[in-house]
C-alpha positions in Angstrom: -35.8 -2.5 -45.2 -33.3 0.2 -45.6 -35.8 2.9 -44.5 -36.6 0.8 -41.4 -32.9 0.6 -40.4 -32.5 4.4 -40.9 -35.5 5.0 -38.7 -34.2 2.7 -36.0 -30.8 4.4 -36.1 -32.4 7.8 -35.8 -34.5 6.7 -32.9 -31.5 5.3 -31.1 -29.6 8.6 -31.7 -32.5 10.6 -30.3 -32.6 8.4 -27.2 -28.9 8.8 -26.6 -29.1 12.6 -26.9 -32.0 12.6 -24.4 -30.1 10.3 -22.0 -27.2 12.7 -22.0 -29.1 15.9 -21.9 -27.6 17.3 -18.7 -24.2 19.0 -18.9 -21.1 17.8 -17.0 -19.7 20.4 -14.7 -16.0 21.1 -14.0 -16.2 22.9 -10.6 -18.0 22.7 -7.3 -18.1 25.1 -4.3 -19.7 24.4 -1.0 -19.7 24.3 2.8 -19.7 21.6 5.4 -20.3 21.1 9.1 -19.7 18.3 11.6 -17.4 17.1 14.3 -13.7 16.8 14.9 -11.7 15.0 17.5 -8.2 14.9 18.9 -6.0 11.8 19.1 -2.7 12.0 20.9 -1.0 11.6 24.3 -4.2 12.7 26.1 -6.8 10.8 24.2 -6.9 7.5 22.2 -10.6 7.3 21.8 -12.1 8.2 18.4 -15.5 9.3 19.9 -14.3 11.2 23.0 -14.3 15.0 23.3 -15.7 15.6 19.8 -16.0 19.3 19.0 -17.9 21.2 16.3 -16.1 21.8 13.0 -16.9 23.9 9.8 -15.4 23.9 6.4 -15.6 25.6 3.0 -14.5 23.7 0.0 -13.8 23.9 -3.8 -13.6 20.9 -6.1 -12.2 20.6 -9.6 -13.8 17.6 -11.4 -11.5 15.9 -13.9 -14.1 13.3 -14.9 -16.9 11.3 -13.3 -14.3 9.2 -11.4 -11.7 11.7 -10.2 -11.4 15.2 -8.7 -9.1 17.5 -6.8 -10.5 19.3 -3.7 -9.3 22.1 -1.4 -10.8 22.5 2.1 -10.3 25.4 4.6 -11.6 24.2 8.0 -12.1 25.5 11.5 -12.5 23.4 14.6 -11.3 22.7 18.2 -9.0 20.2 19.8 -10.0 19.2 23.3 -8.5 16.7 25.7 -7.3 16.0 29.3 -4.8 13.9 31.1 -7.7 12.4 33.0 -9.0 10.9 29.7 -6.2 8.3 29.6 -4.9 5.6 31.9 -1.3 6.5 31.2 0.5 8.0 34.3 2.2 11.4 33.7 4.3 12.5 36.7 3.9 16.2 35.8 0.1 15.9 36.0 -0.3 13.5 38.9 -1.7 16.1 41.2 -3.1 18.7 38.8 -4.6 17.2 35.6 -3.7 18.9 32.3 -6.6 20.0 30.2 -6.7 21.9 26.9 -9.1 23.3 24.3 -7.1 24.6 21.4 -8.5 26.3 18.2 -7.7 24.4 15.0 -7.2 25.8 11.5 -6.7 23.3 8.6 -6.1 23.8 4.9 -5.7 20.7 2.8 -5.6 19.6 -0.8 -6.8 16.1 -1.6 -7.3 13.8 -4.6 -10.6 12.0 -4.7 -11.5 8.8 -6.4 -15.1 7.7 -6.9 -15.8 3.9 -7.1 -18.7 4.6 -9.5 -19.0 7.2 -12.2 -20.7 10.1 -10.5 -23.5 12.1 -12.1 -27.2 12.4 -12.8 -27.1 9.6 -15.4 -28.2 12.1 -18.1 -24.8 13.7 -18.2 -22.4 10.8 -18.5 -23.5 7.4 -19.8 -23.6 4.9 -16.9 -23.2 7.6 -14.2 -24.8 7.0 -10.8 -26.3 9.5 -8.4 -24.8 7.7 -5.4 -21.2 6.6 -5.0 -18.7 5.8 -2.3 -15.3 7.5 -2.6 -11.8 7.7 -1.0 -9.4 10.6 -0.8 -5.8 11.4 0.3 -3.5 14.4 0.1 -1.5 16.9 2.2 -2.2 20.1 4.1 -1.2 22.6 6.8 -2.4 22.7 10.4 -2.3 25.7 12.8 -3.2 25.1 16.4 -3.8 28.1 18.7 -2.3 26.8 22.0 -2.1 30.0 23.9 1.6 30.8 24.3 2.6 27.8 22.3 0.9 28.2 18.9 2.0 25.5 16.5 2.1 25.2 12.7 2.8 21.9 11.0 1.8 19.9 7.9 -0.6 17.0 7.9 -1.5 14.0 5.7 -5.3 13.5 5.4 -6.7 10.0 4.6 -10.5 9.5 4.3 -13.6 7.9 2.8 -17.1 8.9 2.3 -20.3 8.8 0.1 -21.8 11.3 -2.3 -25.3 11.8 -3.6 -26.3 13.8 -6.6 -29.4 15.6 -5.4 -30.0 17.6 -8.6 -28.2 18.6 -11.8 -26.1 21.1 -9.8 -26.5 20.1 -6.2 -24.5 17.5 -4.3 -24.6 16.1 -0.8 -21.7 14.3 0.9 -20.8 12.5 4.1 -17.2 11.8 4.9 -14.7 10.9 7.6 -11.0 11.6 7.6 -8.0 11.2 9.9 -5.2 13.9 9.6 -1.7 12.7 10.6 0.3 15.7 11.7 4.0 16.0 12.0 3.8 17.7 15.4 3.5 16.4 18.9 2.4 19.8 20.2 -1.1 20.3 18.9 -2.3 19.6 22.5 0.2 22.2 23.8 2.6 19.6 25.3 5.6 18.0 23.7 6.5 14.5 24.7 5.0 14.1 28.2 6.7 10.7 28.4 10.1 12.4 28.3 11.2 9.8 25.7 12.7 11.0 22.5 11.4 9.5 19.3 12.3 9.8 15.6 10.4 9.3 12.4 8.1 11.4 10.3 4.9 10.6 12.1 6.2 8.7 15.2 4.5 9.8 18.4 2.7 12.7 16.8 -0.8 14.1 17.3 -3.7 13.4 14.9 -7.2 14.6 14.5 -10.3 13.3 12.9 -13.1 15.1 11.0 -16.7 13.8 10.3 -18.4 16.2 7.9 -21.7 16.6 6.1 -21.1 18.7 3.0 -23.2 20.5 0.4 -21.8 21.7 -2.9 -23.0 23.6 -6.0 -21.7 22.7 -9.5 -20.9 25.2 -12.1 -18.6 25.7 -15.2 -20.3 23.3 -17.6 -18.1 21.2 -19.8 -18.2 22.0 -23.5 -20.2 19.2 -25.2 -18.9 19.9 -28.7 -15.2 20.3 -27.8 -13.2 17.2 -28.6 -10.4 18.1 -26.2 -12.7 18.5 -23.2 
């Protein structure tokens, strides 16, 4: 009987080792592409005047639930006074249009709703998980003679899929709340002064498909890892 119990324990131990044969990785680097849109005085529609956007990113993985990510993105903000029903006296005869280059750098904290992995690296890990993220960043808009730099707060959600041991696919959407009302090149076309951190300021959205590669394997035998 004792020999049978020992055999069962050894079998279970072997199964556990097999189930957790893949390493966990601490870092990811990758790229992404998609669309971004402007929201402000000259557009209130999430799907209007969307423009191409590209990003490079790096992610530090704390554990299968949490990570810290940095993005450097490039896009375009486009809009027109003809896109809104609001009457602006300055543009009654000649509509105002703009197409400004956008640069964005942001640092965000991510939370996965399910433990993320291959299932052979962390017990109970899933290849597919939804996630949310939030953080802070800097925005630079090339508005011709009125270039503008400000900070922004990104809030977003998305999904991740573990394609392989080291490869990851993601789809995400975020809105960036900036502190500036001049990303479109015009400050307060209503001629009404407002106060508050994000009151009457411009925003922009980003819909991105990302691909990342994992590296820097976690030490399996280190108790402090």
